[in-house]
C-alpha positions as CSV (number, residue, x, y, z in Angstrom):
1,M,0.0,0.0,0.0
2,A,1.3,3.4,-1.0
3,K,2.2,5.9,1.8
4,L,-0.3,8.8,2.1
5,S,1.0,12.3,1.6
6,E,0.3,14.9,4.3
7,K,-2.4,16.4,2.1
8,Q,-4.1,13.0,1.7
9,K,-3.9,12.4,5.4
10,S,-5.4,15.8,6.1
11,R,-8.3,15.2,3.7
12,R,-8.9,11.7,5.1
13,N,-9.0,13.1,8.7
14,F,-11.4,15.9,7.6
15,R,-13.7,13.5,5.8
16,N,-13.9,11.5,9.1
17,S,-15.0,14.6,11.1
18,K,-18.5,15.0,12.4
19,A,-18.7,18.4,10.6
20,W,-18.0,16.8,7.2
21,K,-20.4,13.9,7.9
22,L,-23.2,16.3,8.8
23,F,-22.4,18.5,5.8
24,R,-22.6,15.4,3.5
25,H,-25.9,14.4,5.0
26,Q,-27.4,17.9,4.5
27,K,-26.2,18.0,0.9
28,N,-27.8,14.6,0.4
29,V,-31.1,15.9,1.8
30,E,-30.8,19.1,-0.3
31,Q,-30.4,16.9,-3.4
32,K,-33.2,14.6,-2.4
33,G,-30.8,11.7,-2.6
34,I,-30.3,12.1,-6.3
35,D,-27.1,12.3,-8.3
36,T,-27.5,15.6,-10.1
37,I,-25.6,14.5,-13.2
38,T,-27.3,11.2,-13.9
39,G,-30.6,11.7,-12.0
40,C,-30.1,8.3,-10.4
41,K,-30.5,7.6,-6.7
42,L,-27.3,8.2,-4.7
43,T,-25.6,5.1,-3.5
44,K,-23.7,4.5,-0.3
45,T,-20.5,5.0,-2.2
46,A,-21.4,8.4,-3.4
47,N,-18.8,11.2,-3.3
48,C,-19.0,14.8,-2.3
49,H,-17.3,16.6,-5.2
50,H,-15.8,20.0,-4.7
51,K,-16.7,22.2,-7.7
52,L,-13.6,24.4,-7.7
53,L,-11.2,23.3,-10.5
54,D,-8.0,24.2,-8.7
55,S,-9.1,23.9,-5.1
56,D,-6.4,24.1,-2.4
57,E,-6.5,22.5,1.0
58,E,-8.3,25.4,2.6
59,D,-10.9,25.5,-0.1
60,Y,-11.5,21.8,0.3
61,K,-12.2,22.2,4.0
62,D,-14.4,25.3,3.6
63,I,-17.9,23.9,3.8
64,S,-19.4,27.2,4.7
65,D,-20.7,27.5,1.1
66,P,-22.7,24.3,0.2
67,S,-23.0,25.6,-3.4
68,K,-19.3,24.7,-4.0
69,F,-20.1,21.0,-3.5
70,V,-22.3,18.3,-5.2
71,I,-22.8,14.7,-4.2
72,V,-22.6,12.3,-7.1
73,N,-22.3,8.6,-7.4
74,S,-18.8,7.1,-7.5
75,S,-18.9,6.3,-11.2
76,T,-20.1,9.9,-12.0
77,H,-17.3,11.3,-9.8
78,D,-14.7,9.2,-11.7
79,V,-16.0,10.5,-15.0
80,I,-15.9,14.1,-13.8
81,H,-12.3,13.7,-12.7
82,W,-11.3,12.0,-15.9
83,C,-12.7,14.9,-17.9
84,L,-11.1,17.4,-15.7
85,R,-7.6,15.7,-16.0
86,Y,-8.0,15.8,-19.8
87,I,-9.2,19.3,-20.0
88,K,-6.5,20.6,-17.6
89,K,-3.8,18.7,-19.6
90,Y,-4.8,19.7,-23.1
91,K,-6.8,22.9,-22.4
92,D,-9.5,21.5,-24.7
93,L,-13.2,21.1,-23.9
94,R,-13.9,19.2,-27.1
95,V,-13.5,15.9,-25.1
96,L,-17.0,16.6,-23.7
97,D,-18.5,17.0,-27.1
98,S,-16.7,13.8,-28.3
99,L,-17.9,11.9,-25.3
100,Y,-21.5,13.1,-25.9
101,E,-21.4,12.1,-29.6
102,E,-20.1,8.7,-28.7
103,V,-22.8,8.1,-26.1
104,K,-25.4,9.2,-28.7
105,R,-24.2,6.5,-31.1
């Protein structure tokens, strides 16, 4: 198993806090238990995704503005991050159009 960085440890500890768990619960209630991307029911493995593209550690822990977060299912979260990695690397949003076209086929 790979050793966790200090940033990873900090995030893990934060995600185990009562404040974070309450925040996630409130977001779940606000979203009526629905993944806002797919419209599917949220699963137990759903993730709370931070909407800031280049969020630093302090942004990540700032849960004072719930609009900066969305709860999505694990697979939706994976797709979001895959798209973000591609977009950040190539500075090209066309991947979203290509993905949409492929799904339509």
